[in-house]
N, C-alpha and C positions, 0 to 999 in steps of 0.2 A: 504494500498499500505507498501512496505518496504522501508526504504529509503536507500540511495546509501552506508550509513555505513554499516547497517545490512548487506546488499549484499556483501561489500567488506569483513566484518568478517565471513561470512560464507565461502565465496571464499577461504579466507585465511586457516580457519578449515578445508576445505576439500582439500587444497593444499598439504597437509602431504598423499601423497597416499602411503607411506610405513604402516604407522599407519591404513589406512584403510583399504589396502588389507590385514595387518594381520588380524584384524576385522573379513573381509569376509571370510578368509581362517578359524578361528576359526569357526564363523557360519556355515560354510559350513561341517564341520566334521559331524555336528548333521544333515545333510539332509536326510540321511537314516533311516527309520522307526527301521531297526535292532539295528543300531549304537545309536539311541536314546534308544531303550530299553536297551542296554550294560549299557549305562551311568546310566539309571535312577536304575539300578540292582547294580551296584558297588555305587550308593549315598548313597543308603540305607543298601548295604549289603556289604562292603567292603571285600577285602582279599577273593575273589571266583575264582575257578580255570576255566579251560576253557570249560572242560565238563560240569560240572553244570549250566556255563552260557549257552550255547548250548541248553541244555536240557529245562532250562526256556525260551528262546526266540524261541525254535522251528526250530533251524538252524543247520545246519552242524557244526563240530569242526572246519573244515578247513575254513570254510567262518567265524566265531567268532574270530578265531585266526588272519584272514587275517585283520578282522575289528578293533581286538584290537592292532594289529601291527600298523595300521594306526593313531588310536587314541595316541599310544605311542610316533609315529613321532610327533605328532602335541601336544606332551606333555599335553593329557589331563588325561590319565591313566599311572601308572606306576605299576610295580609288583615287589615282592621278592620272593626269591625262597626258600621254605622249602622243602627238601628231593631232588625228582623228578620233582616236580611241582611248576609251577609259579601260585602265590595266586593277581591278580590284584584289584587294589584300583583305585579311584579317587585321581588325582597327585595333583589338584590345589584346593582350595576353591571358586576360583571365579568360575570354572566349576560346582562344587557342587551347589553353588548358582544360576547359571544359571538353573540348573533342577529345583532346588525349583521354581524359577519363573516361568518357562514354566508350570510346573503342577499346580501350586498353581493357575495360571491364569487360565487354562482350568477349575479347579473344580469351580471356583468362575463364569465363565461364563454358565459353565452347569446349576447351581441352580439358 
């Protein structure tokens, strides 16, 4: 059984709805399989353009472009412009680490 101190501490920690909402939104970004594939690609092969990403994930350029825009809006990816194309990369190390964590745990459970 948990003490009333533990329960009060949990309630206090969960009382910060802004923090929880932010975490929820960040996790929700990865909910789509194609989006997760895009993040995986950019984690290990940074500075890739939309056409190459779309070709690898097997989706339309329009769909991938929309997903990259969503990821950019959530500060997951960023791009740099080279000539007339945008080259996308993971923006923040925490998301790169999250991708590593997901796939490392999957690999360990598989074997």
